[in-house]
C-alpha positions in Angstrom: 0.0 0.0 0.0 1.1 3.6 -0.5 0.6 5.2 2.9 -1.1 4.1 6.1 -4.1 6.1 7.1 -2.8 6.4 10.6 0.2 8.3 9.2 -2.0 11.0 7.8 -0.6 14.5 7.4 -1.2 16.6 10.5 -2.2 20.3 10.3 0.6 22.2 12.1 -0.7 25.7 11.5 -0.4 27.8 14.6 -2.8 30.7 14.6 -1.0 32.4 17.4 2.2 32.6 15.3 0.4 33.5 12.1 -1.5 36.4 13.8 1.6 38.4 14.0 2.6 37.9 10.3 2.0 39.8 7.2 0.9 38.0 4.0 4.5 37.5 2.8 5.5 36.1 6.1 2.6 33.8 6.1 3.8 32.5 2.7 7.1 31.7 4.2 5.5 30.0 7.2 3.2 27.9 5.0 6.1 27.0 2.7 8.3 25.8 5.5 5.4 23.7 7.0 4.7 22.1 3.7 8.4 21.4 2.9 9.0 19.8 6.3 7.3 16.6 5.3 8.7 14.6 2.3 5.3 13.0 1.8 4.1 16.5 0.7 7.0 17.4 -1.5 10.6 16.4 -2.1 13.7 18.5 -1.6 13.6 21.4 -4.0 10.4 20.2 -5.5 7.2 22.2 -5.9 6.7 25.9 -5.1 4.4 28.3 -3.3 3.2 31.8 -3.9 1.1 34.7 -2.6 -0.2 37.8 -4.3 0.4 40.6 -1.9 -0.4 44.3 -1.9 2.8 46.3 -1.5 3.9 49.9 -1.7 5.8 50.7 -4.9 9.2 52.1 -3.8 9.2 54.4 -6.9 5.7 55.8 -7.0 4.4 55.2 -3.5 1.3 53.7 -4.9 -0.2 50.4 -3.7 0.5 47.6 -6.3 -0.2 43.9 -6.5 3.0 41.8 -6.2 3.5 38.1 -6.8 5.8 36.5 -4.1 6.9 33.1 -5.5 9.6 30.6 -4.7 12.7 31.6 -6.6 14.7 29.5 -9.0 16.5 26.5 -7.4 15.0 27.0 -3.9 13.5 24.5 -1.5 10.2 25.3 0.3 11.3 23.5 3.4 14.4 25.6 4.0 13.5 28.8 2.1 13.8 32.2 3.8 12.4 35.5 2.8 15.2 36.2 0.5 14.4 33.0 -1.4 11.3 34.4 -3.0 11.2 36.3 -6.2 8.9 39.3 -6.3 7.2 40.5 -9.5 4.7 43.2 -10.4 1.4 41.4 -11.3 0.5 44.1 -13.9 3.7 43.5 -15.7 3.2 39.7 -15.6 -0.2 40.2 -17.1 1.3 42.4 -19.8 3.5 39.4 -20.9 0.6 38.1 -22.8 1.1 40.8 -25.4 4.7 39.6 -26.2 4.0 35.9 -26.1 4.4 34.4 -29.6 3.0 30.9 -28.9 4.2 27.4 -27.6 7.1 27.3 -30.1 8.6 30.4 -28.4 7.6 30.0 -24.8 11.2 29.5 -23.5 12.0 33.1 -24.5 9.4 34.2 -21.9 11.8 33.4 -19.1 14.0 36.3 -20.4 11.1 38.7 -19.8 10.6 37.8 -16.2 13.5 40.0 -14.9 11.7 43.0 -16.5 8.8 42.3 -14.1 10.9 42.4 -10.9 9.6 44.3 -7.9 11.9 46.3 -5.6 15.1 45.3 -7.4 14.9 41.8 -5.9 18.0 39.9 -7.1 16.3 36.5 -6.6 15.8 34.9 -10.1 12.2 33.9 -10.9 11.7 30.3 -11.9 10.1 28.8 -15.0 7.0 28.0 -12.9 6.3 31.7 -12.2 3.4 31.9 -14.8 1.8 28.9 -13.3 1.2 30.9 -10.1 0.7 34.3 -11.7 -2.3 33.4 -13.8 -4.3 31.4 -11.2 -6.9 34.0 -10.0 -6.4 33.3 -6.3 -4.2 35.0 -3.8 -2.4 31.9 -2.5 -1.2 28.9 -4.6 0.6 25.7 -3.6 2.2 23.4 -6.1 3.4 20.2 -4.4 4.8 16.8 -5.5 3.1 14.4 -3.0 3.8 10.7 -3.8 0.1 9.9 -3.3 -1.0 12.5 -6.0 1.8 11.7 -8.4 0.8 8.0 -8.2 -2.5 9.1 -9.6 -1.0 11.5 -12.1 1.4 8.8 -13.4 -1.2 6.1 -13.9 -2.7 5.1 -17.2 -6.2 6.1 -15.9 -5.0 9.3 -14.4 -8.0 11.5 -15.4 -10.6 8.9 -14.4 -9.0 8.2 -11.0 -8.7 12.0 -10.2 -12.4 12.3 -10.8 -13.2 9.2 -8.8 -11.4 10.5 -5.8 -12.1 14.2 -5.9 -15.1 14.7 -8.2 -15.3 18.3 -9.6 -13.4 19.8 -6.6 -10.0 18.9 -8.1 -9.6 19.0 -11.8 -7.1 17.3 -14.2 -4.9 18.6 -17.0 -2.9 16.5 -19.4 0.9 16.4 -19.5 2.5 19.7 -20.5 6.1 20.7 -19.8 6.3 23.5 -17.2 6.4 27.0 -18.8 4.3 29.9 -20.0 1.8 27.9 -22.0 1.0 25.7 -19.0 0.4 28.9 -17.0 -2.2 29.9 -19.6 -3.8 26.4 -19.4 -4.2 26.8 -15.6 -5.7 30.2 -16.0 -8.2 28.9 -18.6 -9.0 25.9 -16.3 -9.8 28.2 -13.4 -12.1 30.4 -15.5 -13.9 27.4 -16.9 -14.2 25.7 -13.5 -14.7 28.5 -11.0 -15.7 26.2 -8.1 -12.6 24.0 -8.5 -10.0 24.2 -5.7 -7.1 22.7 -7.5 -5.9 20.5 -10.3 -3.8 17.3 -10.8 -1.2 17.7 -13.6 -0.6 14.5 -15.4 2.8 12.9 -14.6 3.6 16.0 -12.6 1.9 17.0 -9.4 -0.8 19.0 -7.6 -1.9 22.6 -7.7 -4.3 23.9 -5.0 -5.4 27.5 -4.3 -7.4 29.7 -2.0 -7.7 33.4 -1.0 -6.4 32.8 2.5 -2.9 31.4 3.5 -4.2 29.1 6.2 -7.0 27.9 4.0 -4.6 27.1 1.2 -2.3 25.1 3.5 -5.3 23.2 5.0 -6.6 22.4 1.6 -3.3 21.1 0.3 -3.1 18.7 3.3 -6.7 17.7 3.0 -6.3 16.8 -0.7 -3.2 14.7 -0.1 -4.8 13.0 2.9 -7.8 12.0 0.9 -5.6 10.5 -1.8 -3.6 8.6 0.8 -6.8 7.2 2.4 -8.1 6.2 -1.0 -5.0 4.2 -1.8 -5.3 2.6 1.6 -8.8 1.5 0.9 -8.1 0.3 -2.7 -4.8 -1.6 -2.1 -5.3 -3.2 1.3 -2.6 -5.8 1.9 -2.0 -6.7 -1.7 1.7 -7.4 -2.2 3.5 -4.5 -3.9 5.3 -4.8 -7.2 4.1 -8.3 -7.9 5.5 -9.7 -4.6 9.0 -10.6 -3.6 11.3 -12.9 -5.6 14.4 -12.2 -3.5 15.1 -12.1 0.2 17.2 -9.4 1.7 20.6 -10.2 3.1 21.0 -9.5 6.8 22.0 -5.9 7.7 25.7 -6.7 8.2 25.9 -8.5 4.9 24.1 -5.7 3.1 26.6 -3.2 4.5 29.5 -5.4 3.4 28.3 -5.7 -0.1 27.7 -2.0 -0.4 31.2 -1.3 1.0 32.7 -3.5 -1.7 30.5 -2.4 -4.5 30.6 1.4 -4.1 34.3 2.0 -4.6 34.2 -0.2 -7.7 31.3 1.8 -9.2 33.0 5.0 -8.2 36.1 4.1 -10.0 34.2 3.2 -13.2 32.1 6.4 -13.2 34.9 8.9 -12.4 35.3 10.9 -15.6 35.6 14.6 -15.6 35.0 14.8 -11.9 35.1 12.7 -8.8 31.8 11.4 -7.5 30.4 10.9 -4.1 28.1 8.0 -3.2 25.1 7.3 -0.9 23.7 4.0 0.2 20.3 3.2 1.6 18.6 0.0 2.5 15.4 1.5 3.8 12.4 -0.8 3.9 10.7 0.7 0.9 13.9 0.3 -1.1 14.3 -3.3 -0.2 10.7 -4.0 -1.0 11.2 -2.7 -4.5 14.6 -4.2 -5.3 13.5 -7.6 -4.2 10.2 -7.5 -6.2 9.1 -9.4 -9.3 8.2 -6.3 -11.2 11.2 -4.2 -10.2 13.1 -4.5 -13.5 10.0 -3.8 -15.6 9.0 -0.7 -13.6 12.6 0.6 -13.3 13.0 0.4 -17.1 10.0 2.8 -17.5 11.8 5.6 -15.8 10.3 8.2 -13.5 7.3 10.4 -14.2 7.5 13.7 -12.3 10.1 16.1 -13.9 11.7 16.8 -10.6 12.2 13.1 -10.0 13.6 12.6 -13.5 16.1 15.5 -13.4 17.6 14.0 -10.2 17.7 10.4 -11.2 18.3 10.3 -15.0 16.3 8.4 -17.6 16.4 5.1 -15.7 18.4 3.3 -13.0 21.0 0.6 -13.5 19.8 -2.7 -12.1 22.9 -4.5 -10.7 23.1 -8.2 -11.6 23.3 -9.7 -8.1 21.6 -12.8 -6.7 21.3 -12.5 -2.9 20.6 -16.2 -2.7 24.1 -16.8 -4.0 26.0 -13.7 -2.8 29.2 -13.9 -4.8 30.6 -10.4 -4.4 33.8 -11.1 -6.5 31.7 -12.3 -9.4 29.5 -9.2 -9.0 32.6 -7.0 -9.2 33.9 -8.9 -12.2 30.8 -8.2 -14.1 30.3 -4.6 -13.0 32.4 -3.0 -15.8 30.3 -4.6 -18.5 27.1 -3.5 -16.9 28.2 0.1 -16.6 29.5 0.2 -20.1 26.2 -1.2 -21.4 24.4 1.5 -19.5 26.6 4.2 -21.1 26.0 2.8 -24.6 22.2 2.7 -24.0 22.3 6.3 -22.7 24.3 7.5 -25.7 21.8 5.8 -28.0 18.9 7.5 -26.1 20.7 10.9 -26.6 21.2 10.2 -30.4 17.5 9.2 -30.8 16.2 12.3 -29.1 18.6 15.2 -29.6 17.7 18.3 -31.5 19.9 20.4 -33.7 20.5 22.9 -30.8 20.7 20.3 -28.0 23.6 20.7 -25.5 26.4 18.2 -25.8 25.8 14.8 -24.2 26.4 14.9 -20.4 27.8 12.2 -18.1 26.4 9.0 -19.5 26.7 7.0 -16.2 23.7 6.1 -14.1 22.9 8.0 -11.0 20.8 5.2 -9.3 22.0 1.6 -8.9 19.5 -1.0 -7.6 20.9 -4.1 -6.0 18.5 -7.0 -5.2 18.8 -8.1 -1.6 21.0 -5.1 -0.7 19.5 -1.8 -1.4 20.1 1.3 -3.5 23.3 3.2 -4.3 23.4 6.7 -5.8 26.3 8.7 -7.1 26.5 12.4 -7.8 28.9 15.3 -7.7 28.6 15.8 -4.0 27.1 14.0 -1.0 24.0 16.2 -0.6 23.1 15.6 -4.3 23.6 11.9 -4.0 21.5 11.7 -0.9 18.7 13.9 -2.4 18.8 11.8 -5.6 18.2 8.7 -3.5 15.3 10.5 -1.7 13.8 11.3 -5.1 14.0 7.8 -6.3 12.3 6.6 -3.1 9.5 9.1 -4.0 9.5 7.4 -7.5 9.2 4.0 -5.8 6.2 5.1 -3.8 4.6 6.5 -7.0 5.2 3.3 -8.9 3.8 1.2 -6.0 0.6 3.2 -6.0 0.1 3.7 -9.7 0.8 0.0 -10.6 -1.5 -1.2 -7.8 -4.6 0.6 -9.0 -3.9 1.0 -12.7 -0.7 0.8 -14.8 2.3 3.0 -14.0 3.5 5.2 -16.9 6.9 7.1 -16.9 7.5 10.1 -19.0 7.7 9.4 -22.8 11.3 9.2 -23.8 11.3 12.4 -26.0 9.6 14.4 -23.2 12.1 13.1 -20.7 15.0 14.1 -23.0 13.5 17.5 -23.7 13.5 18.2 -19.9 16.9 16.8 -19.3 18.5 18.7 -22.1 16.2 21.8 -21.9 18.2 24.8 -23.0 16.9 26.7 -19.9 18.1 23.8 -17.7 21.5 24.0 -19.5 21.7 27.7 -18.8 21.1 27.1 -15.1 23.9 24.5 -15.1 26.2 26.9 -16.8 25.5 29.5 -14.0 26.6 27.1 -11.3 29.7 28.2 -9.4 33.0 26.6 -10.2 33.6 23.5 -8.1 36.0 23.9 -5.2 39.4 22.3 -5.4 38.5 19.2 -3.4 34.9 18.8 -4.6 33.9 15.2 -4.9 37.0 14.1 -2.9 36.8 11.8 0.1 39.3 12.0 2.9 40.1 9.9 6.0 41.9 11.7 8.8 43.3 9.6 11.6 43.7 11.3 14.9 40.8 13.4 13.6 39.7 14.7 17.0 43.1 16.3 17.8 44.3 19.7 17.0 46.1 18.9 13.8 43.5 16.4 12.7 40.5 18.7 13.3 42.3 21.6 11.6 43.1 19.5 8.6 39.5 18.2 8.4 38.2 21.8 8.5 40.6 22.9 5.8 39.5 20.0 3.5 35.8 20.7 4.2 36.4 24.4 3.2 37.6 23.1 -0.2 34.5 20.9 -0.7 35.8 17.5 0.5 33.9 14.9 2.5 35.8 13.9 5.6 35.8 10.9 7.9 37.3 11.7 11.3 38.9 8.5 12.6 40.0 8.5 16.3 40.5 6.1 19.1 38.6 8.5 21.3 35.1 8.0 19.9 33.5 10.7 22.1 36.0 13.3 21.1 35.6 12.4 17.4 31.8 12.7 17.7 32.2 16.1 19.3 34.5 17.3 16.6 32.2 15.9 14.0 29.2 17.7 15.4 31.1 21.0 15.5 32.2 20.7 11.9 28.8 19.5 10.7 27.2 22.6 12.2 29.4 24.7 10.0 29.6 22.6 6.8 26.4 20.4 7.0 25.9 16.9 8.3 26.2 15.5 4.8 29.9 15.9 4.5 31.5 14.8 7.7 31.4 11.5 9.7 33.2 10.2 12.8 34.3 6.6 13.3 36.2 4.9 16.2 39.6 3.7 15.0 42.5 2.3 17.0 45.2 2.4 14.4 47.0 -0.6 16.1 43.9 -2.8 15.7 43.8 -4.3 12.2 40.1 -5.2 12.4 39.3 -1.7 13.6 41.2 -0.1 10.7 39.5 -2.3 8.1 36.1 -1.6 9.6 36.7 2.2 9.5 37.6 2.1 5.8 34.5 0.0 5.1 32.4 2.6 6.8 34.0 5.4 4.8 33.3 3.4 1.6 29.7 2.9 2.5 29.1 6.5 3.7 30.8 8.3 0.8 31.6 5.7 -1.8 35.3 5.3 -1.5 38.5 7.3 -0.8 40.8 9.8 -2.4 42.9 11.1 0.5 44.4 9.6 3.7 45.9 11.9 6.2 47.7 9.6 8.7 48.0 11.7 11.8 47.2 9.6 14.8 50.0 9.9 17.3 51.4 9.9 20.8 54.6 11.2 22.3 56.7 10.0 25.2 60.0 11.2 26.7 62.5 9.4 28.9 66.3 8.8 28.9 67.2 5.6 27.2 68.0 3.8 30.5 64.5 4.7 31.8 62.7 3.8 28.5 60.6 0.7 29.2 59.8 -1.9 26.7 56.2 -1.0 27.0 57.0 2.6 26.1 59.1 1.5 23.1 56.5 -0.9 21.8 53.7 1.6 22.2 55.5 4.2 20.2 56.3 1.7 17.5 52.7 0.3 17.5 51.0 3.7 17.0 53.6 5.7 15.0 55.0 2.9 12.8 52.6 -0.1 12.7 49.6 2.2 12.9 50.7 4.2 9.9 51.4 0.9 8.1 47.9 -0.4 8.7 46.1 2.8 7.8 48.2 3.1 4.6 47.7 -0.5 3.6 43.9 -0.3 3.8 44.0 3.0 2.0 46.1 1.5 -0.8 43.7 -1.4 -1.1 40.7 0.9 -1.4 42.4 3.3 -3.8 43.6 0.5 -6.1 40.0 -0.9 -6.2 38.8 2.4 -7.5 41.7 2.8 -9.9 41.6 6.6 -10.0 44.7 7.5 -8.0 44.8 9.3 -4.7 47.0 11.0 -2.1 48.5 9.9 1.2 49.9 12.4 3.6 51.8 11.4 6.7 51.9 13.9 9.6 55.5 13.1 10.7 57.7 15.2 12.9 60.9 17.2 12.9 62.2 14.3 15.1 62.1 12.0 12.1 65.1 13.9 10.8 66.6 15.5 13.8 67.3 13.5 17.0 66.2 14.9 20.3 67.5 14.0 23.8 65.4 11.7 26.0 63.0 10.7 23.2 64.6 7.6 21.5 61.4 5.7 21.3 59.5 8.6 19.7 62.2 9.7 17.3 62.9 6.1 16.1 59.2 5.5 15.5 58.9 8.8 13.6 62.0 7.9 11.5 60.3 4.6 10.7 57.2 6.4 9.6 59.2 8.7 7.3 60.9 5.7 5.6 57.6 3.9 5.2 56.3 7.0 3.3 59.2 6.8 0.9 58.6 3.1 0.3 54.9 3.7 -0.4 55.7 6.6 -2.8 57.6 4.0 -4.9 54.8 1.5 -4.8 52.0 4.0 -5.3 53.3 5.8 -8.3 52.3 3.2 -10.8 48.7 3.5 -9.5 48.6 7.3 -9.4 48.9 7.3 -5.6 51.1 10.0 -4.3 52.7 9.8 -0.8 54.2 12.8 0.9 55.1 13.9 4.4 54.5 17.0 6.5 57.0 17.4 9.4 55.7 19.7 12.1 57.6 20.8 15.2 56.4 22.2 18.5 52.7 22.5 17.7 51.6 23.0 21.3 48.2 24.7 20.9 45.3 22.3 20.4 47.5 19.2 20.2 46.4 16.5 22.6 49.9 15.0 22.9 50.9 18.1 24.8 48.1 17.8 27.3 49.7 15.0 29.4 53.1 13.8 30.6 54.9 14.7 27.4 54.5 18.4 28.2 56.0 18.0 31.6 58.8 15.7 30.3 59.8 18.1 27.5 59.7 21.1 29.8 62.0 19.2 32.3 64.3 18.2 29.5 64.9 21.8 28.5 64.9 23.2 32.0 61.8 25.4 31.7 58.2 25.3 32.9 55.1 24.8 30.9 54.5 28.5 30.2 58.1 28.9 29.0 58.2 25.9 26.7 56.3 27.6 23.8 58.5 30.7 24.0 61.6 28.4 24.1 60.5 26.6 20.9 59.7 29.9 19.2 63.1 31.4 20.0 64.8 28.2 18.9 63.4 28.4 15.4 65.1 30.3 12.7 62.0 32.4 11.9 61.2 33.0 15.6 57.6 32.1 15.0 55.1 29.7 16.7 53.6 26.8 14.7 49.9 26.1 14.9 47.6 23.3 13.8 46.3 25.4 10.9 49.8 25.7 9.5 50.1 21.9 9.4 46.6 21.7 7.9 47.6 24.1 5.1 50.6 21.9 4.2 48.5 18.8 4.3 45.9 20.4 2.0 48.6 21.4 -0.5 50.0 17.8 -0.6 46.5 16.3 -0.8 45.2 18.5 -3.6 46.0 18.8 -7.3 48.2 21.8 -6.5 50.9 19.2 -5.9 49.8 16.8 -8.6 53.4 16.2 -9.7 54.9 15.7 -6.2 55.5 12.4 -4.5 58.0 11.1 -2.0 58.5 14.7 -0.7 58.8 16.2 2.8 57.5 19.6 3.8 58.9 20.9 7.1 56.5 23.2 8.9 58.7 24.0 11.9 59.5 27.7 11.6 63.0 26.6 10.6 65.2 24.1 12.2 68.6 23.6 10.5 69.0 20.1 12.0 65.9 19.0 10.2 66.8 20.4 6.8 66.2 17.6 4.2 69.3 18.6 2.3 
């Protein structure tokens, strides 16, 4: 069934809050309420509007202004500056310049001439759909329950069966100026109608009061949900199951193995980031008898289609005989076949002025018994694409249960995907940041250098996994960074670098969360100080375990993952001045750091053939924010140099050639340089970030 009646949409309107708001503020309030529930509309989908009387800043006269969600916005997270504002009299005047359906795209160019109060927010292609509905408030939503009706073979009849004359129906028409005129004509011909279902698209509802419009939208969706509940009952969805899901751990293992392989195959002009979900509705679909038939039909709603491409790639995997190696062996052929099919689709449907073919790889990968994987240019887009395909699954479930599901006709789908207006929007997108699409693991990620490095990478668009033996500290650092950069791009995982199983598990999590790996910053560390005669075997072994063996284990698993992808990568060791220059009373630490440095040299030799670069940053005296200075090491080094804690930083600064302190951010900057394409022709190198120490000069 589509949606349980007991899960109906709840009216969240608060008259106390709304009483203090103007009409534009009520529009924002209504929009955020509607966008807060994905059963009402998906991320970025649909739009809302209000016709508001405003004072013209030039003439001082009262004029009617359309407030409507701007291009590229999301009703759930929109703020006041997310709405475009346009003079209604100028929007009505556009009829005089409209040359007909063959020229409707040019109408978008006229919308800026209608702007009210110099608002910089660009108006969307859907603006005429709101402008010409003769009601003050209009909602356009993409609820699964309504699109299931809109995407069925008997769409018009079902709409009338459920809603009578209260909600009308219009055949498929690509969004634009002509559809706006259709809506206006429908409203004039059906003055008592409260809304309309657009075939293969979504729902329009309208009213002259903001609260009434909101309540009406919820009521229409709830009625559709209840109707599906009554009609479908307990009938198995999608023809019933023919596969059984693997257990959760096995599903996770398959995803962790599969995602880096897919990522390697689809990496073309840019690196991609993955998302995995094995939500119940996804498993129900991928395990079903009719899954392949329905998946081949593609999605219906234009918003679904733009996010998920013409159709998904169904991975040839039998969960009853879960042979992952055989799956990986056959993956390349499946992906190449999809590319060939996509190129053929482009050639069949292209026009003389169509943009060049875009990335021919699938966005959505369906794996029986396992779940769904999506890949996109960044994590948020990959996650949202998965959410859109879940919406599509819900639509297919409902439509096929009560009628026959129909996707968009191939030519219509192409004309949306390669719409010149959509291409212009893509061309206006900002240039990707230097680490966009890159995935980094930072060991010791909760410490000063680790956290600063993660922050620097996130600033440049990377996704980061903070790996640390202190799980609580890693979680706290993750939350802090997520608050600044979003929860999509940063994860925390517990990792003891001396525990082989823990290291393997952490990389598996990174692969499942983001799709693979591009950068390892091996930074986990300790420090200890004692004269050689007082150095215990335990102290010696602990230094070697963390600073030598730990770096080996982290690097080995990184190499395995990077080679599975086959697209190169970068490994950066956070070493120490002590790897090159001996210090008194620190034999265990210095020796382990020297081992670390030589390991990096060996790995640079081995990695070069695979495009894997390995370089080292050697810090010195990074006291601030570094956890190794918070315990005995600080006391021990202060005692070694005959000073107190307060004087140690000054002593280190004066000891340096440049007489400057070194901070975690300085080390992070060097790590970023070595991890990024700025150093694409460097491997086996050492950068000393120590304010100058002649004993540590590499030459």
